[in-house]
C-alpha positions as CSV (number, residue, x, y, z in Angstrom):
1,M,0.1,0.0,0.0
2,T,1.4,3.4,-1.0
3,E,0.0,7.0,-0.2
4,R,0.8,9.8,-2.6
5,S,2.8,12.6,-1.4
6,R,4.4,15.6,-3.4
7,G,3.5,14.4,-6.7
8,R,4.9,10.7,-6.1
9,L,4.0,7.4,-4.2
10,K,5.1,7.0,-0.6
11,K,6.2,3.6,0.3
12,T,4.8,1.9,3.2
13,I,7.6,1.0,5.6
14,L,5.5,-0.8,8.3
15,Q,2.0,-2.2,8.4
16,L,0.1,-3.9,11.2
17,E,-3.5,-4.7,10.2
18,E,-5.8,-6.0,13.1
19,V,-3.1,-7.7,15.0
20,T,-3.9,-9.8,17.9
21,W,-1.4,-11.5,20.3
22,R,-1.9,-13.8,23.2
23,R,0.1,-15.4,25.7
24,Q,-1.0,-18.1,27.9
25,G,-4.6,-17.4,27.3
26,Q,-4.2,-13.6,27.9
27,S,-4.6,-10.8,25.5
28,I,-1.6,-8.9,25.2
29,L,-2.2,-6.9,22.0
30,K,-5.9,-6.2,20.9
31,G,-6.7,-5.6,17.1
32,I,-3.5,-3.4,16.3
33,N,-3.7,-1.1,13.4
34,W,-0.6,0.8,12.6
35,Q,1.1,2.0,9.3
36,V,4.5,3.8,9.0
37,Q,5.1,5.6,5.8
38,E,8.3,6.7,4.0
39,E,9.7,9.6,5.5
40,E,7.9,9.4,8.7
41,H,9.7,8.7,12.3
42,W,7.5,7.3,15.2
43,A,7.6,7.3,19.0
44,V,5.6,4.6,20.7
45,L,4.4,5.8,24.0
46,G,2.7,3.8,27.0
47,L,3.0,2.9,30.5
48,N,5.2,0.3,31.4
49,G,3.0,-3.0,30.1
50,S,1.0,-1.6,27.9
51,G,2.2,-3.7,25.2
52,K,5.1,-1.5,23.6
53,T,7.9,-4.6,23.9
54,S,5.2,-7.0,22.4
55,I,4.8,-4.7,19.5
56,L,8.5,-4.5,18.6
57,N,8.6,-8.4,19.1
58,I,6.1,-8.8,16.5
59,I,7.8,-6.2,13.9
60,T,11.4,-7.8,14.7
61,G,9.6,-11.3,13.9
62,Y,10.7,-12.6,17.2
63,S,6.9,-13.1,18.3
64,Y,4.2,-14.1,15.5
65,P,0.6,-12.3,16.2
66,T,-2.1,-14.9,16.9
67,S,-4.2,-13.1,14.4
68,G,-4.0,-10.4,12.0
69,A,-1.3,-9.3,9.1
70,V,2.1,-8.1,9.5
71,K,4.3,-6.5,6.8
72,V,7.7,-4.7,7.4
73,L,10.1,-3.3,4.9
74,D,8.5,-5.4,1.8
75,T,8.4,-8.6,3.8
76,K,5.1,-10.1,4.3
77,F,4.9,-12.3,7.3
78,G,4.6,-15.7,6.5
79,E,5.8,-15.5,3.0
80,A,9.5,-14.5,3.5
81,S,12.8,-14.8,5.7
82,L,12.6,-13.0,8.9
83,P,16.1,-13.5,9.5
84,K,16.8,-11.8,6.3
85,L,14.4,-9.1,7.5
86,R,16.3,-8.4,10.6
87,E,19.5,-7.5,8.8
88,E,17.8,-4.2,7.6
89,I,16.6,-3.5,11.3
90,G,18.8,-1.8,13.5
91,Y,18.0,-2.1,17.2
92,V,19.2,-0.7,20.5
93,S,18.1,-1.1,23.8
94,S,19.4,-1.0,27.4
95,A,18.5,-4.9,27.4
96,L,22.0,-5.1,25.4
97,D,23.8,-4.0,28.3
98,R,23.4,-7.9,29.5
99,F,26.4,-8.3,26.9
100,G,28.4,-5.6,28.8
101,S,31.1,-8.4,29.9
102,T,32.0,-8.8,26.3
103,F,31.8,-5.4,24.9
104,N,34.0,-4.1,27.8
105,K,37.1,-6.2,26.3
106,Q,36.8,-4.4,23.2
107,R,37.4,-1.1,21.6
108,V,35.0,1.2,20.8
109,K,35.8,0.9,16.9
110,H,35.8,-3.0,16.9
111,I,32.3,-2.6,18.6
112,I,30.8,-0.5,16.0
113,L,32.5,-2.5,13.0
114,S,30.8,-5.7,14.4
115,G,27.4,-4.6,13.8
116,K,28.3,-5.2,10.3
117,F,27.9,-9.1,11.3
118,S,25.3,-8.7,13.8
119,T,27.9,-10.3,16.6
120,V,28.6,-9.6,19.9
121,G,32.6,-9.5,19.0
122,L,34.4,-9.7,15.8
123,Y,34.7,-13.4,14.2
124,N,35.0,-13.0,10.6
125,K,37.9,-11.0,10.5
126,Q,38.5,-12.3,7.0
127,D,35.9,-10.3,5.5
128,I,36.5,-6.9,6.9
129,T,37.5,-4.4,4.1
130,E,38.7,-1.2,3.8
131,S,35.7,0.3,3.0
132,D,34.4,-1.0,6.2
133,W,36.9,0.9,8.0
134,Y,35.8,3.9,6.1
135,L,32.3,3.4,7.3
136,V,33.4,3.0,11.1
137,Q,35.2,6.2,11.0
138,A,32.1,7.9,9.3
139,I,29.7,7.0,11.8
140,L,32.1,8.1,14.6
141,E,32.2,11.5,13.4
142,E,28.4,11.3,12.4
143,L,27.5,10.6,15.9
144,R,30.6,13.0,17.2
145,I,32.3,10.2,19.2
146,G,35.4,9.9,17.2
147,Y,37.4,10.7,20.0
148,L,36.3,7.5,21.6
149,S,37.5,5.2,18.9
150,E,40.3,3.8,20.6
151,Q,39.0,3.7,24.0
152,A,37.9,0.6,25.8
153,F,34.2,0.1,26.3
154,S,34.6,-0.5,30.0
155,T,35.8,3.1,30.0
156,L,33.0,4.7,28.9
157,S,30.2,6.5,30.6
158,Q,26.5,5.0,30.2
159,G,25.7,7.7,27.8
160,E,28.7,7.0,25.8
161,K,28.2,3.3,25.7
162,R,24.6,4.0,24.4
163,R,25.9,6.3,21.6
164,V,28.3,3.6,20.7
165,L,25.6,0.9,20.4
166,I,23.5,3.3,18.5
167,G,26.8,3.2,15.8
168,R,27.1,-0.4,15.8
169,A,23.4,-0.6,14.9
170,L,24.1,1.8,12.1
171,M,27.1,-0.1,10.4
172,N,24.6,-2.4,8.5
173,R,22.9,0.7,6.9
174,P,19.5,-0.4,8.3
175,R,16.5,0.9,6.9
176,L,14.7,0.7,9.9
177,M,16.3,1.7,13.3
178,I,14.2,0.8,16.8
179,L,15.6,2.5,19.9
180,D,13.7,1.0,22.7
181,E,14.1,3.2,25.6
182,P,17.4,4.1,25.3
183,C,17.5,6.8,27.7
184,S,16.8,4.3,30.6
185,G,19.1,5.1,33.3
186,L,20.5,8.1,31.9
187,D,21.2,11.3,33.9
188,I,19.8,14.5,32.1
189,L,23.0,15.4,30.5
190,A,23.6,11.8,29.1
191,R,20.2,11.7,27.8
192,E,20.1,14.9,26.3
193,E,23.4,14.0,24.5
194,L,21.9,10.7,23.6
195,L,18.9,12.1,22.2
196,Q,20.7,14.5,19.9
197,Q,21.7,11.4,18.1
198,M,18.6,11.1,16.9
199,N,19.2,14.0,14.1
200,S,22.3,11.6,13.1
201,I,20.0,8.6,12.4
202,V,17.2,10.2,10.2
203,K,20.1,11.7,8.2
204,Q,20.9,8.1,7.3
205,D,18.0,7.5,4.9
206,C,17.0,5.5,8.1
207,H,13.5,5.2,9.6
208,L,13.1,5.8,13.0
209,I,10.9,4.2,15.7
210,Y,11.6,5.7,19.3
211,V,10.1,3.6,22.2
212,T,9.4,5.6,25.7
213,H,7.1,6.1,28.6
214,H,8.7,9.7,29.1
215,I,6.9,12.2,26.6
216,E,9.9,15.0,26.9
217,E,12.2,12.2,24.9
218,I,10.0,13.4,21.7
219,T,12.6,15.6,19.9
220,P,12.1,17.6,16.7
221,A,12.9,14.2,14.7
222,I,10.0,12.4,15.8
223,T,7.0,13.1,13.4
224,H,4.6,11.0,14.2
225,I,3.3,9.4,17.5
226,L,1.7,5.8,18.4
227,L,-0.4,6.1,21.9
228,I,-0.6,2.6,23.5
229,R,-2.8,1.5,26.4
230,D,-3.4,-2.0,27.6
231,G,-2.6,-3.5,24.5
232,E,-4.6,-1.1,22.5
233,V,-4.2,1.9,20.2
234,V,-5.7,5.2,22.1
235,S,-4.7,7.5,19.2
236,S,-1.8,7.8,16.1
237,G,-1.0,10.2,13.8
238,P,1.3,13.4,13.5
239,K,2.6,14.2,16.9
240,N,0.7,17.7,17.2
241,Q,-2.7,16.2,16.5
242,V,-2.2,13.2,18.9
243,L,-0.2,14.7,22.1
244,T,-3.2,16.0,23.2
245,A,-3.9,16.6,27.0
246,E,-7.1,14.3,26.5
247,N,-5.2,11.4,24.7
248,L,-2.3,11.5,27.3
249,T,-4.5,11.2,30.2
250,N,-6.5,8.5,28.6
251,T,-2.7,6.8,27.7
252,F,-1.3,7.3,31.0
253,K,-4.1,6.8,33.4
254,V,-3.6,10.2,35.1
255,N,-4.8,13.7,34.6
256,V,-2.1,15.7,32.8
257,K,-1.7,19.0,30.4
258,V,0.8,19.4,27.8
259,R,2.8,22.6,26.9
260,W,5.4,22.8,23.7
261,E,8.9,24.2,24.0
262,N,11.2,24.7,20.9
263,D,9.1,21.8,19.1
264,R,9.3,19.6,22.4
265,P,6.3,18.4,24.6
266,W,6.3,18.5,28.2
267,I,3.7,17.1,30.5
268,S,2.5,17.9,34.0
269,V,0.2,16.1,36.5
270,V,-3.0,18.0,36.9
271,H,-4.0,17.6,40.8
């Protein structure tokens, strides 16, 4: 399915149609309809346990819907190779911290290079080319972490580690980048430094899906919002239309008001 824009047809990057997912008899996702078009960058917001991670597992093919249709990057689930699809998806999450003991033994440039092989460590050194090293350097400069190139991962701050992992995810030149609560556990300075990297990601001809429950993490790079509550869509569409006090009160189950500063939304609880 495509959509006409500026005199041409826009490609559909991702499409979920009436997607339901049940686990142990419980409905986790309930009739999810969501479409991401070319040139759109989305944030997915909801409380913990609302179904955000379950949607990501569906998109990346690690969970299969109980019912409904899924198409991601021209791959229709049930008709194509999901491992091949995953090669076109970059994924960064605080869950990658579990590989910290392995990453800590490596230099930053080697961790970024390992993204070419989607491995934790370099195991195919004979396949490394000079152009790979040029790409590593370009990613380091684009993310403004060139000064970290030779440093050991173990010496980095939490914020620097997350930025390096974004670089690793960019190494495969993904068409879709998923950032799953990447600011979890970061202080305000590290958070803002990481959020600035979203501008670099969208410049890479890469479509962004940013998952969070913190509305203040929605930077100007984000164009659209999907709000999730208890496994159902509350609202979806352009961020200025979706991020209303009514929608966010419904999503977060507490009365809130919204204000905008420099094209970023902020909320406060109404007592």
